[in-house]
All heavy atoms as an XYZ file, in Angstrom:
640
protein
N       0.826     -1.189      0.000
C       0.000      0.000      0.000
C       0.872      1.255      0.000
O       0.644      2.152     -0.786
C      -0.922     -0.033      1.206
C      -1.857      1.101      1.261
S      -3.082      0.771      2.542
C      -3.960      2.274      2.485
N       1.849      1.286      0.880
C       2.737      2.440      0.938
C       3.607      2.518     -0.307
O       3.926      3.607     -0.779
C       3.595      2.378      2.204
C       4.319      3.645      2.632
C       3.374      4.836      2.711
C       4.989      3.460      3.966
N       3.947      1.344     -0.863
C       4.738      1.320     -2.096
C       3.979      1.998     -3.224
O       4.559      2.770     -3.993
C       5.075     -0.114     -2.490
C       6.047     -0.776     -1.544
C       6.209     -2.270     -1.807
O       5.344     -2.876     -2.464
O       7.211     -2.813     -1.343
N       2.676      1.733     -3.322
C       1.859      2.353     -4.366
C       1.780      3.859     -4.173
O       1.772      4.613     -5.148
C       0.474      1.728     -4.389
C       0.488      0.304     -4.904
C      -0.888     -0.278     -4.984
C      -0.772     -1.717     -5.474
N      -2.051     -2.301     -5.764
N       1.729      4.279     -2.921
C       1.680      5.712     -2.636
C       2.960      6.384     -3.134
O       2.909      7.443     -3.756
C       1.508      5.955     -1.137
C       1.455      7.418     -0.772
C       1.246      7.629      0.722
C       1.225      9.105      1.050
N       1.033      9.352      2.470
N       4.107      5.757     -2.866
C       5.394      6.311     -3.309
C       5.444      6.340     -4.839
O       5.864      7.335     -5.435
C       6.573      5.498     -2.729
C       7.890      5.937     -3.345
C       6.616      5.645     -1.212
N       4.998      5.261     -5.473
C       4.988      5.207     -6.935
C       4.086      6.292     -7.519
O       4.437      6.946     -8.500
C       4.511      3.827     -7.411
C       5.509      2.723     -7.141
C       4.934      1.336     -7.421
O       3.785      1.229     -7.914
O       5.645      0.357     -7.130
N       2.916      6.483     -6.912
C       1.985      7.506     -7.383
C       2.576      8.900     -7.208
O       2.440      9.756     -8.088
C       0.648      7.395     -6.649
C      -0.399      8.373     -7.167
C      -1.743      8.133     -6.528
C      -2.846      9.037     -6.959
N      -2.590     10.202     -7.716
N       3.243      9.109     -6.083
C       3.872     10.413     -5.857
C       4.897     10.694     -6.947
O       4.956     11.815     -7.473
C       4.531     10.460     -4.475
C       3.563     10.518     -3.329
S       4.400     10.462     -1.714
C       5.147     12.101     -1.678
N       5.706      9.695     -7.280
C       6.726      9.862     -8.318
C       6.068     10.107     -9.681
O       6.497     10.985    -10.437
C       7.634      8.646     -8.374
N       5.024      9.337     -9.979
C       4.330      9.485    -11.268
C       3.649     10.840    -11.377
O       3.572     11.420    -12.469
C       3.308      8.366    -11.429
N       3.178     11.359    -10.264
C       2.502     12.663    -10.256
C       3.480     13.830    -10.223
O       3.063     14.985    -10.228
C       1.548     12.770     -9.063
C       0.351     11.840     -9.170
O       0.105     11.299    -10.273
O      -0.348     11.652     -8.144
N       4.780     13.521    -10.170
C       5.788     14.578    -10.171
C       5.869     15.353     -8.866
O       6.223     16.535     -8.868
N       5.565     14.687     -7.764
C       5.636     15.354     -6.453
C       7.090     15.697     -6.115
O       8.029     15.216     -6.736
C       5.043     14.447     -5.363
C       3.592     14.119     -5.561
C       2.714     15.322     -5.354
C       1.255     14.931     -5.536
N       0.347     16.007     -5.302
N       7.237     16.498     -5.100
C       8.549     16.971     -4.676
C       9.463     15.794     -4.303
O       9.037     14.867     -3.609
C       8.369     17.908     -3.471
C       9.666     18.525     -3.034
O      10.223     19.330     -3.794
O      10.127     18.163     -1.927
N      10.699     15.829     -4.760
C      11.677     14.751     -4.503
C      11.902     14.521     -3.009
O      12.077     13.395     -2.574
C      13.028     15.065     -5.153
C      13.233     14.532     -6.541
C      12.961     13.049     -6.700
O      13.545     12.217     -5.963
O      12.148     12.710     -7.555
N      11.929     15.604     -2.253
C      12.121     15.483     -0.806
C      10.998     14.651     -0.193
O      11.248     13.757      0.620
C      12.168     16.872     -0.156
C      12.238     16.822      1.349
C      13.455     16.595      1.995
C      11.093     16.977      2.133
C      13.528     16.531      3.383
C      11.150     16.914      3.508
C      12.368     16.693      4.130
O      12.437     16.633      5.498
N       9.748     14.949     -0.571
C       8.599     14.218     -0.041
C       8.644     12.739     -0.447
O       8.343     11.856      0.358
C       7.288     14.849     -0.509
C       7.062     16.238      0.074
O       7.623     16.535      1.156
O       6.328     17.028     -0.547
N       9.027     12.501     -1.695
C       9.140     11.123     -2.177
C      10.217     10.381     -1.395
O      10.016      9.243     -0.954
C       9.437     11.089     -3.686
C       8.248     11.659     -4.467
C       9.774      9.678     -4.151
C       8.529     11.890     -5.934
N      11.352     11.017     -1.204
C      12.462     10.400     -0.461
C      12.044     10.086      0.976
O      12.341      9.012      1.507
C      13.678     11.329     -0.495
C      14.953     10.693     -0.023
C      16.194     11.542     -0.302
N      16.072     12.928      0.097
C      16.007     13.972     -0.769
N      16.053     13.778     -2.053
N      15.902     15.206     -0.318
N      11.332     11.003      1.606
C      10.874     10.777      2.980
C       9.874      9.618      3.030
O       9.922      8.797      3.953
C      10.238     12.044      3.572
C      11.260     13.085      3.945
C      12.148     12.526      5.040
C      13.237     13.470      5.424
N      14.156     12.887      6.393
N       8.989      9.525      2.061
C       8.041      8.418      2.027
C       8.757      7.092      1.805
O       8.377      6.063      2.352
C       6.982      8.638      0.942
C       5.920      9.627      1.332
C       5.161      9.212      2.580
O       4.712      8.076      2.691
N       5.017     10.122      3.522
N       9.818      7.109      1.003
C      10.614      5.895      0.802
C      11.278      5.478      2.113
O      11.365      4.290      2.425
C      11.674      6.103     -0.280
C      11.112      6.095     -1.680
C      12.204      6.272     -2.711
C      11.627      6.262     -4.116
N      12.670      6.463     -5.145
N      11.740      6.451      2.893
C      12.336      6.154      4.194
C      11.306      5.520      5.127
O      11.616      4.557      5.840
C      12.911      7.425      4.826
C      14.149      7.948      4.147
C      14.617      9.284      4.711
O      14.132      9.696      5.799
O      15.464      9.925      4.067
N      10.090      6.055      5.111
C       9.020      5.504      5.934
C       8.724      4.068      5.499
O       8.558      3.170      6.333
C       7.746      6.379      5.837
C       6.549      5.678      6.475
C       7.975      7.735      6.482
N       8.688      3.836      4.194
C       8.442      2.499      3.657
C       9.528      1.524      4.103
O       9.227      0.427      4.586
C       8.367      2.554      2.133
C       8.256      1.218      1.396
C       6.989      0.493      1.792
C       8.303      1.444     -0.104
N      10.784      1.916      3.973
C      11.898      1.053      4.365
C      11.861      0.743      5.858
O      12.079     -0.392      6.285
C      13.230      1.691      3.988
C      13.482      1.743      2.498
C      14.686      2.587      2.108
O      15.413      3.068      3.017
O      14.881      2.773      0.904
N      11.565      1.757      6.652
C      11.497      1.565      8.102
C      10.357      0.606      8.453
O      10.516     -0.276      9.309
C      11.282      2.907      8.790
C      11.381      2.859     10.287
C      11.295      4.231     10.909
O      11.987      5.156     10.437
O      10.528      4.376     11.867
N       9.234      0.743      7.788
C       8.095     -0.140      8.033
C       8.441     -1.580      7.678
O       8.072     -2.509      8.393
C       6.879      0.309      7.209
O       6.461      1.581      7.609
N       9.138     -1.763      6.577
C       9.519     -3.107      6.155
C      10.496     -3.752      7.136
O      10.485     -4.965      7.308
C      10.117     -3.074      4.745
C       9.085     -2.762      3.686
C       9.680     -2.497      2.325
O      10.827     -2.099      2.180
N       8.873     -2.705      1.293
N      11.307     -2.965      7.779
C      12.242     -3.493      8.774
C      11.540     -3.837     10.081
O      11.978     -4.729     10.809
C      13.353     -2.472      9.049
C      14.308     -2.290      7.900
C      15.326     -1.210      8.206
C      16.226     -0.960      7.005
N      17.152      0.153      7.246
N      10.458     -3.132     10.376
C       9.751     -3.351     11.633
C       9.018     -4.683     11.658
O       8.887     -5.292     12.715
C       8.744     -2.224     11.885
C       9.375     -0.938     12.311
S       8.231      0.397     12.780
C       6.727      0.051     11.949
N       8.541     -5.143     10.521
C       7.726     -6.357     10.485
C       8.491     -7.568     11.014
O       8.000     -8.251     11.928
C       7.147     -6.601      9.079
C       6.495     -7.968      8.982
C       6.151     -5.506      8.715
N       9.689     -7.878     10.503
C      10.401     -9.050     11.038
C      10.729     -8.916     12.527
O      10.648     -9.893     13.277
C      11.687     -9.127     10.208
C      11.414     -8.339      8.979
C      10.406     -7.303      9.375
N      11.075     -7.714     12.960
C      11.389     -7.506     14.369
C      10.147     -7.726     15.230
O      10.212     -8.373     16.283
C      11.942     -6.095     14.592
C      12.259     -5.831     16.046
O      13.058     -6.603     16.631
O      11.696     -4.871     16.618
N       9.021     -7.229     14.781
C       7.774     -7.403     15.524
C       7.388     -8.874     15.585
O       6.961     -9.365     16.638
C       6.652     -6.572     14.878
O       7.049     -5.195     14.880
C       5.349     -6.722     15.633
N       7.560     -9.589     14.487
C       7.255    -11.022     14.473
C       8.155    -11.777     15.436
O       7.698    -12.668     16.163
C       7.413    -11.580     13.061
C       6.329    -11.115     12.115
C       6.591    -11.513     10.683
O       7.734    -11.644     10.254
N       5.526    -11.692      9.918
N       9.430    -11.425     15.463
C      10.375    -12.075     16.370
C      10.002    -11.814     17.830
O       9.989    -12.728     18.659
C      11.796    -11.570     16.087
C      12.871    -12.166     16.995
C      14.220    -11.498     16.818
N      14.198    -10.052     16.981
C      14.113     -9.410     18.146
N      14.034    -10.081     19.265
N      14.102     -8.089     18.198
N       9.646    -10.583     18.138
C       9.275    -10.244     19.514
C       7.968    -10.902     19.929
O       7.817    -11.325     21.074
C       9.211     -8.732     19.682
C      10.582     -8.098     19.545
C      10.628     -6.625     19.730
N       9.365     -5.975     19.513
C       9.109     -4.720     19.846
N      10.038     -3.982     20.398
N       7.941     -4.185     19.612
N       7.012    -11.002     18.996
C       5.758    -11.678     19.291
C       6.013    -13.150     19.582
O       5.486    -13.705     20.551
C       4.778    -11.537     18.116
C       3.453    -12.294     18.250
C       2.682    -11.846     19.487
C       2.617    -12.111     16.995
N       6.838    -13.774     18.776
C       7.165    -15.189     18.979
C       7.799    -15.396     20.352
O       7.419    -16.302     21.101
C       8.111    -15.676     17.884
C       8.471    -17.134     18.005
C       9.419    -17.567     16.899
C       9.744    -19.037     17.082
N      11.062    -19.393     16.746
N       8.754    -14.547     20.708
C       9.439    -14.653     21.999
C       8.458    -14.430     23.150
O       8.469    -15.166     24.146
C      10.587    -13.640     22.057
C      11.271    -13.532     23.409
C      12.171    -14.706     23.678
C      13.016    -14.441     24.903
N      12.670    -15.278     26.034
N       7.590    -13.440     23.006
C       6.607    -13.165     24.052
C       5.644    -14.318     24.250
O       5.299    -14.679     25.385
N       5.221    -14.923     23.143
C       4.328    -16.071     23.246
C       5.021    -17.261     23.902
O       4.416    -17.979     24.704
C       3.801    -16.462     21.864
C       2.763    -15.515     21.264
C       2.479    -15.891     19.814
C       1.486    -15.518     22.084
N       6.284    -17.480     23.560
C       7.040    -18.564     24.187
C       7.160    -18.339     25.692
O       6.982    -19.266     26.488
C       8.426    -18.684     23.555
C       8.404    -19.227     22.145
C       9.738    -19.095     21.425
O      10.691    -18.491     21.978
O       9.831    -19.583     20.287
N       7.455    -17.093     26.081
C       7.575    -16.771     27.505
C       6.246    -16.968     28.227
O       6.196    -17.533     29.328
C       8.055    -15.334     27.696
C       9.497    -15.124     27.289
O      10.217    -16.128     27.075
O       9.905    -13.945     27.176
N       5.160    -16.502     27.606
C       3.848    -16.630     28.230
C       3.445    -18.098     28.336
O       2.940    -18.536     29.377
C       2.792    -15.849     27.439
C       1.368    -15.884     27.979
C       1.317    -15.409     29.430
C       0.448    -15.051     27.107
N       3.708    -18.873     27.301
C       3.383    -20.292     27.332
C       4.143    -20.999     28.461
O       3.571    -21.788     29.216
C       3.713    -20.942     25.997
C       3.379    -22.420     25.938
C       3.708    -23.044     24.597
O       4.631    -22.568     23.914
O       3.029    -24.015     24.242
N       5.413    -20.673     28.592
C       6.225    -21.276     29.645
C       5.679    -20.905     31.027
O       5.548    -21.764     31.907
C       7.674    -20.801     29.508
O       8.449    -21.251     30.576
N       5.346    -19.650     31.195
C       4.815    -19.187     32.482
C       3.473    -19.862     32.790
O       3.224    -20.273     33.930
C       4.662    -17.669     32.491
C       4.083    -17.160     33.779
C       4.840    -17.150     34.945
C       2.769    -16.707     33.838
C       4.309    -16.701     36.138
C       2.220    -16.264     35.025
C       3.004    -16.257     36.173
O       2.462    -15.822     37.353
N       2.633    -19.974     31.763
C       1.321    -20.566     31.983
C       1.441    -22.037     32.408
O       0.632    -22.520     33.184
C       0.448    -20.446     30.729
C       0.125    -18.998     30.346
S      -0.629    -18.033     31.665
C      -2.242    -18.773     31.706
N       2.453    -22.717     31.915
C       2.671    -24.100     32.334
C       3.091    -24.166     33.799
O       2.739    -25.109     34.510
C       3.720    -24.761     31.446
C       3.192    -25.090     30.071
C       4.254    -25.712     29.205
C       3.705    -26.010     27.813
N       4.722    -26.542     26.919
N       3.830    -23.144     34.234
C       4.286    -23.112     35.624
C       3.140    -22.868     36.601
O       3.223    -23.281     37.761
C       5.336    -22.009     35.809
C       6.651    -22.279     35.135
C       7.615    -21.109     35.289
O       7.425    -20.271     36.203
O       8.560    -21.028     34.488
N       2.117    -22.184     36.158
C       1.019    -21.817     37.071
C      -0.291    -22.526     36.703
O      -1.380    -22.005     36.938
C       0.814    -20.274     37.094
C       2.015    -19.583     37.694
C       0.475    -19.737     35.719
N      -0.174    -23.724     36.174
C      -1.369    -24.470     35.780
C      -2.322    -24.731     36.942
O      -3.514    -24.946     36.737
C      -0.994    -25.784     35.103
C      -0.625    -25.602     33.649
C      -0.463    -26.927     32.923
O      -0.146    -27.941     33.563
O      -0.653    -26.912     31.706
N      -1.801    -24.687     38.157
C      -2.668    -24.897     39.311
C      -3.683    -23.757     39.474
O      -4.631    -23.866     40.237
C      -1.843    -25.068     40.587
C      -0.912    -23.905     40.850
O      -0.300    -23.399     39.883
O      -0.791    -23.509     42.022
N      -3.500    -22.679     38.719
C      -4.424    -21.537     38.779
C      -5.455    -21.583     37.647
O      -6.148    -20.589     37.403
C      -3.638    -20.224     38.687
C      -2.593    -19.990     39.777
C      -1.825    -18.711     39.499
C      -3.264    -19.929     41.143
N      -5.566    -22.719     36.976
C      -6.441    -22.844     35.806
C      -7.868    -22.361     36.033
O      -8.513    -21.896     35.108
C      -6.498    -24.299     35.336
C      -5.482    -24.653     34.321
C      -5.755    -26.038     33.795
C      -4.758    -26.333     32.687
N      -4.923    -27.650     32.123
N      -8.355    -22.488     37.220
C      -9.751    -22.139     37.493
C      -9.956    -20.667     37.856
O     -11.068    -20.277     38.218
C     -10.310    -23.029     38.608
C     -10.355    -24.489     38.192
O     -10.553    -24.760     36.994
O     -10.182    -25.360     39.071
N      -8.906    -19.883     37.731
C      -9.043    -18.472     38.097
C      -9.333    -17.616     36.861
O      -9.003    -17.966     35.734
C      -7.771    -17.935     38.784
O      -6.706    -17.933     37.837
C      -7.402    -18.775     39.989
N      -9.929    -16.490     37.118
C     -10.269    -15.553     36.040
C      -9.003    -15.011     35.365
O      -8.943    -14.897     34.141
C     -11.100    -14.399     36.613
C     -11.568    -13.422     35.562
C     -12.431    -12.317     36.134
O     -12.993    -12.469     37.232
O     -12.531    -11.283     35.462
N      -8.009    -14.688     36.141
C      -6.765    -14.138     35.585
C      -6.064    -15.140     34.672
O      -5.536    -14.784     33.630
C      -5.807    -13.691     36.698
C      -6.278    -12.491     37.454
C      -6.309    -11.270     36.570
C      -6.728    -10.050     37.375
N      -6.912     -8.898     36.515
N      -6.073    -16.400     35.060
C      -5.465    -17.435     34.214
C      -6.195    -17.507     32.878
O      -5.579    -17.552     31.820
C      -5.511    -18.789     34.927
C      -4.828    -19.893     34.148
C      -3.490    -20.185     34.372
C      -5.511    -20.639     33.196
C      -2.846    -21.197     33.672
C      -4.883    -21.648     32.482
C      -3.549    -21.919     32.719
O      -2.907    -22.910     32.021
N      -7.516    -17.496     32.945
C      -8.309    -17.568     31.719
C      -8.090    -16.337     30.836
O      -8.036    -16.448     29.611
C      -9.790    -17.755     32.050
C     -10.057    -19.127     32.634
O      -9.430    -20.104     32.265
N     -10.994    -19.200     33.573
N      -7.948    -15.187     31.453
C      -7.654    -13.977     30.684
C      -6.296    -14.096     29.995
O      -6.143    -13.719     28.832
C      -7.671    -12.743     31.598
C      -9.045    -12.340     32.053
C      -9.017    -11.209     33.061
O      -7.938    -10.618     33.298
O     -10.081    -10.903     33.622
N      -5.320    -14.621     30.714
C      -3.984    -14.798     30.141
C      -4.022    -15.783     28.984
O      -3.352    -15.586     27.958
C      -3.002    -15.261     31.207
N      -4.822    -16.827     29.106
C      -4.950    -17.795     28.017
C      -5.618    -17.172     26.793
O      -5.262    -17.474     25.652
C      -5.727    -19.033     28.476
C      -4.917    -19.956     29.361
S      -3.322    -20.486     28.649
C      -3.865    -21.421     27.240
N      -6.560    -16.267     27.027
C      -7.191    -15.562     25.910
C      -6.165    -14.690     25.186
O      -6.157    -14.626     23.949
C      -8.357    -14.712     26.408
C      -9.558    -15.522     26.824
C     -10.673    -14.675     27.399
O     -10.663    -13.439     27.217
O     -11.573    -15.249     28.045
N      -5.312    -14.036     25.943
C      -4.252    -13.223     25.345
C      -3.303    -14.110     24.552
O      -2.926    -13.782     23.426
C      -3.488    -12.423     26.428
C      -2.238    -11.778     25.859
C      -4.394    -11.390     27.061
N      -2.942    -15.228     25.135
C      -2.055    -16.173     24.452
C      -2.697    -16.648     23.142
O      -2.052    -16.638     22.082
C      -1.742    -17.371     25.356
C      -0.929    -18.428     24.678
C       0.450    -18.280     24.500
C      -1.534    -19.571     24.148
C       1.206    -19.241     23.853
C      -0.780    -20.551     23.498
C       0.572    -20.371     23.351
O       1.328    -21.314     22.700
N      -3.950    -17.043     23.193
C      -4.639    -17.522     21.997
C      -4.720    -16.436     20.919
O      -4.533    -16.706     19.734
C      -6.055    -18.021     22.342
C      -6.035    -19.304     23.159
O      -5.016    -20.016     23.145
O      -7.058    -19.590     23.819
N      -4.990    -15.211     21.345
C      -5.039    -14.098     20.390
C      -3.670    -13.874     19.749
O      -3.567    -13.605     18.545
C      -5.512    -12.826     21.085
N      -2.622    -14.007     20.539
C      -1.261    -13.860     20.011
C      -0.920    -14.939     19.000
O      -0.306    -14.678     17.971
N      -1.334    -16.147     19.291
C      -1.077    -17.265     18.371
C      -1.816    -17.021     17.056
O      -1.249    -17.203     15.971
C      -1.508    -18.613     19.001
C      -1.506    -19.725     17.980
C      -0.590    -18.955     20.165
N      -3.044    -16.553     17.137
C      -3.819    -16.267     15.921
C      -3.186    -15.124     15.138
O      -3.148    -15.159     13.897
C      -5.266    -15.926     16.272
C      -6.069    -17.136     16.691
C      -7.473    -16.762     17.061
C      -8.214    -17.987     17.594
N      -9.536    -17.648     18.101
N      -2.697    -14.120     15.820
C      -2.067    -12.979     15.143
C      -0.780    -13.393     14.452
O      -0.426    -12.838     13.412
C      -1.792    -11.861     16.157
N      -0.117    -14.360     15.016
C       1.165    -14.829     14.455
C       0.950    -15.582     13.145
O       1.820    -15.608     12.292
C       1.870    -15.717     15.480
C       3.311    -15.990     15.173
C       3.948    -16.765     16.296
C       4.044    -18.205     15.853
N       4.761    -19.055     16.760
N      -0.221    -16.198     12.989
C      -0.500    -17.003     11.795
C      -0.620    -16.180     10.587
O      -0.688    -15.318     10.094
C      -1.790    -17.800     11.982
C      -1.659    -18.824     13.079
C      -2.983    -19.524     13.406
O      -4.041    -19.087     12.936
O      -2.931    -20.491     14.155
């Protein structure tokens, strides 16, 4: 989506400075995705490990909330 915006700006003859800045934003966004995926994976691993340690709390509301967060994270990772 951002790539098309940069291409359109160039095709429309927009200012080079603005195009260059949009390209920087695009590059930065592309770098953020792998880092975010890596951090999500690590966070899910940590949460899964912790949840195994406190399985005796399975019947509590907080445990169930944590499991919902974990499940949402797993779905987001897919």
